[in-house]
C-alpha positions in Angstrom: 30.5 -3.6 51.0 28.4 -6.4 52.4 30.8 -9.3 51.9 33.6 -7.5 53.7 31.4 -5.5 56.1 32.7 -2.2 54.8 31.2 1.3 54.4 30.4 2.7 50.9 33.5 4.9 51.2 35.8 2.0 52.2 34.5 -0.3 49.5 34.9 2.4 46.8 38.5 3.1 47.8 39.4 -0.6 48.0 37.9 -1.3 44.5 39.8 1.7 43.0 43.0 0.2 44.4 42.3 -3.4 43.2 40.8 -2.3 39.9 42.8 0.8 38.8 41.6 0.6 35.2 37.9 0.1 36.0 35.2 2.8 36.4 34.3 2.6 40.1 31.5 4.6 41.6 32.3 6.9 44.5 30.4 6.5 47.8 28.6 9.8 47.2 27.4 8.6 43.8 26.2 5.3 45.1 24.3 6.9 48.0 22.8 9.6 45.8 21.3 6.9 43.6 20.1 4.9 46.5 18.3 7.9 48.1 16.2 8.2 44.9 15.0 4.5 45.2 11.4 3.8 45.8 10.9 1.8 49.0 7.8 0.0 47.7 9.8 -1.1 44.6 12.6 -2.3 46.8 10.2 -4.3 48.9 8.7 -5.8 45.8 12.1 -6.8 44.5 13.0 -8.3 47.9 9.9 -10.4 48.0 10.4 -11.5 44.3 14.0 -12.6 45.2 12.8 -14.5 48.3 10.1 -16.2 46.1 12.8 -17.5 43.7 15.0 -18.6 46.6 12.2 -20.5 48.2 10.7 -22.0 45.0 10.9 -25.5 46.4 9.2 -24.6 49.7 5.9 -23.2 48.6 3.9 -26.3 49.6 6.0 -27.2 52.6 4.7 -26.8 56.2 7.4 -25.1 58.2 8.0 -24.1 61.8 8.6 -20.4 61.8 9.5 -17.7 64.3 9.3 -13.9 64.6 11.9 -11.8 66.3 13.2 -8.2 66.5 16.7 -7.3 65.2 18.3 -4.2 66.7 21.0 -2.2 64.9 22.3 0.1 67.5 22.1 3.9 66.8 24.1 6.8 68.2 22.6 9.8 66.3 19.7 12.1 66.8 17.3 10.6 69.4 14.3 12.4 67.8 14.8 10.7 64.5 11.4 9.1 63.7 13.0 6.1 62.1 14.7 4.9 65.3 13.2 3.2 68.3 14.0 2.9 72.0 15.3 -0.5 73.1 17.1 -2.2 75.9 20.5 -0.5 76.6 23.3 -2.1 74.7 26.8 -0.9 73.5 26.3 2.5 75.2 22.9 3.4 73.7 19.2 2.9 74.2 18.2 3.6 70.5 18.3 1.4 67.4 17.1 0.9 63.9 14.7 -2.0 64.5 13.6 -4.7 62.1 11.1 -7.5 62.6 11.7 -10.7 60.7 9.8 -13.9 60.2 12.0 -16.9 59.6 11.9 -20.7 59.1 13.6 -22.3 62.1 13.3 -26.0 61.3 15.3 -28.6 59.3 17.8 -27.4 56.7 15.9 -24.4 55.5 16.4 -21.8 58.2 15.8 -18.8 55.9 14.4 -15.3 56.3 11.0 -15.0 54.6 9.7 -11.5 55.5 11.1 -8.3 56.9 9.4 -5.1 58.3 11.3 -2.0 59.3 9.8 -0.4 62.4 9.7 3.3 63.2 9.1 5.4 66.3 5.3 5.2 65.8 5.1 1.5 65.2 3.8 0.4 68.6 1.3 -2.3 67.4 3.0 -5.7 67.6 -0.3 -7.1 66.4 0.0 -5.2 63.1 3.6 -6.4 62.7 2.4 -10.0 63.1 -0.3 -9.6 60.5 2.0 -8.0 58.0 4.8 -10.7 58.4 2.4 -13.6 58.3 0.8 -12.2 55.1 4.2 -11.9 53.4 5.5 -15.3 54.6 2.5 -17.2 53.3 3.4 -16.1 49.8 6.5 -18.3 50.1 5.7 -21.3 52.4 3.0 -22.6 54.8 3.2 -21.9 58.5 2.8 -25.0 60.6 3.6 -23.3 63.9 4.7 -19.8 64.7 7.0 -19.3 67.7 7.3 -15.8 69.4 9.0 -14.4 72.4 7.1 -13.2 75.5 6.9 -9.6 74.2 4.1 -10.8 71.9 2.0 -12.4 74.7 -0.8 -9.9 75.0 -4.4 -9.7 74.0 -4.0 -7.9 70.6 -1.2 -10.2 69.5 -3.1 -13.4 70.6 -6.2 -12.1 68.8 -4.2 -11.3 65.6 -2.7 -14.8 65.6 -6.1 -16.5 66.2 -7.8 -14.5 63.5 -5.0 -15.3 61.0 -5.7 -19.0 61.8 -2.1 -19.5 62.8 -1.0 -22.1 65.4 1.4 -20.4 67.8 3.5 -20.9 71.0 4.8 -18.0 73.1 6.0 -17.8 76.7 3.6 -16.2 79.2 4.8 -13.4 81.5 4.3 -14.5 85.1 2.0 -11.8 86.5 -0.1 -12.4 89.6 -2.8 -14.3 87.7 -0.3 -16.7 86.2 1.5 -17.2 89.5 -1.9 -18.1 91.0 -2.6 -20.6 88.3 0.9 -22.2 88.8 0.2 -22.5 92.6 -3.3 -24.1 92.0 -1.7 -26.7 89.6 1.6 -27.2 91.4 0.8 -30.9 92.2 -0.4 -31.6 88.6 2.6 -30.4 86.6 3.2 -30.8 83.7 -0.3 -29.7 82.7 -2.3 -27.9 80.0 -5.2 -25.8 81.0 -7.6 -23.2 79.4 -6.6 -19.7 80.4 -8.2 -16.3 79.8 -6.1 -13.2 79.4 -7.2 -9.6 79.6 -9.9 -7.5 81.2 -13.7 -8.0 80.7 -14.8 -7.0 77.1 -11.2 -7.3 76.0 -10.2 -10.9 76.6 -8.7 -13.8 74.7 -8.7 -17.5 75.7 -6.0 -20.0 74.9 -4.3 -23.0 76.4 -1.6 -22.4 79.0 1.1 -25.0 79.3 2.9 -25.3 82.6 6.0 -27.4 82.9 9.0 -27.6 85.3 12.3 -26.6 83.9 15.7 -28.1 84.6 17.3 -27.9 88.1 19.8 -25.1 87.9 20.4 -24.5 91.6 20.2 -27.5 94.0 19.1 -25.2 96.8 16.1 -23.9 94.9 13.0 -25.6 93.5 12.8 -26.2 89.8 11.3 -23.2 87.9 8.0 -23.5 86.2 7.8 -22.4 82.5 4.5 -21.3 81.1 3.6 -21.1 77.4 0.5 -19.8 75.6 -0.7 -21.8 72.6 -3.8 -22.7 70.5 -2.3 -26.1 69.6 -4.5 -29.0 70.8 -1.8 -31.1 72.4 -2.0 -33.8 75.1 1.6 -33.4 76.4 3.1 -30.3 77.8 6.6 -31.7 77.0 5.7 -31.5 73.2 5.0 -27.8 73.4 8.1 -27.0 75.5 10.3 -29.0 73.1 8.7 -27.3 70.1 9.5 -23.9 71.5 13.2 -24.7 71.7 13.4 -24.4 67.9 12.9 -20.6 68.3 16.5 -20.2 69.4 17.6 -20.9 65.8 16.5 -17.4 64.9 19.0 -16.0 67.4 21.8 -18.0 65.7 20.6 -16.8 62.3 20.8 -13.2 63.6 24.5 -13.6 64.5 25.2 -15.0 61.1 23.4 -12.2 59.3 25.7 -9.7 61.1 28.6 -11.1 59.1 27.0 -9.7 55.9 26.3 -6.2 57.4 27.7 -3.2 55.6 28.6 -0.1 57.7 26.6 3.1 57.3 25.8 6.2 59.3 23.0 7.4 56.9 19.7 8.6 58.4 17.9 7.7 55.2 15.2 5.1 56.0 15.1 3.7 52.5 18.8 3.0 52.4 18.7 1.4 55.9 15.9 -0.9 54.8 17.7 -1.8 51.5 20.9 -2.6 53.5 19.0 -5.0 55.8 17.2 -6.6 52.8 20.6 -7.3 51.2 22.0 -8.6 54.5 19.1 -11.1 54.7 19.4 -12.2 51.0 23.1 -12.9 51.3 22.4 -14.9 54.5 19.7 -16.9 52.6 22.1 -17.4 49.7 24.8 -18.8 52.0 22.3 -21.0 53.8 21.0 -22.4 50.5 24.5 -23.1 49.4 25.5 -24.7 52.7 22.6 -27.1 52.4 24.2 -28.5 49.2 27.9 -28.0 49.9 29.5 -27.8 53.4 30.8 -24.2 53.5 31.4 -21.6 56.2 30.4 -18.0 55.7 34.0 -17.0 55.4 34.5 -19.5 52.5 31.2 -18.5 50.9 32.3 -14.8 50.9 35.4 -15.7 48.8 33.4 -17.4 46.0 32.5 -15.5 42.9 29.0 -15.7 41.5 30.2 -18.1 38.8 31.9 -20.3 41.4 28.7 -20.5 43.6 26.6 -21.5 40.6 29.2 -24.1 39.4 29.6 -25.5 43.0 25.8 -25.9 43.4 25.3 -27.4 39.9 28.1 -29.9 40.6 26.7 -30.8 43.9 23.2 -31.5 42.4 24.7 -33.6 39.6 26.6 -35.7 42.2 23.5 -36.1 44.3 21.5 -37.2 41.3 
């Protein structure tokens, strides 16, 4: 299903054709068993597998990023397991997953996943849950987030978890005023307080000019929120560029996505877990042997193990 991006029905029919003498489960049988699965046990199994995949990274300090992954949805809009999102492919609804991933070096892997429902409005809680899970597998040197996380509750959650972070700052009136006041001092790093009295958080705001896109317009000013004590704004801006790796990883994950129309939240979560694990398996293999996703899909389990073992022996 996942290797060929098929539905359970398509995969069952294909296997019955290719293996006429084998006992192949029907799609109904598979889905009936999956519906009886316990989501907590599935999450435990997922985390255990991630721990084995990342055995060599436990003591490494890695740059990581958090992002949302939307799987577009066309069914019942009142389903509590779906969320509203930016319109795409003819719909404003999706099954949404938040992931925390390593985005540096040769270990761009998924560490933690959280399925969001209609009632999951607190991005701060999402941050805390993902950080807690990710720290079981590796150490977070810096966490990169998009501008949706730049608000008082999220900044507070990041600071309380003692996590160094970088996130773009939305340009509201207060930020635009700060840019104007420091226009002749760019690039610069200044203390900045966000929020209303009795509900505020202070951090460093980094202001730096971007590249010239239109010769007729002035160069745009990019602003970042961070708690990193840095002397150069260029360092923070360059560090944030690493976050785009999570977007590339998302496109690669989609190549391991099985089709389904089920409304069952447990099955949806399991499918995304498997999608992430197969992506991690490919990336781990790719680090040892140069291989595309298409080539990796054609390998049997035995061939993957033999290829990796042979590569390690050669490296030694």
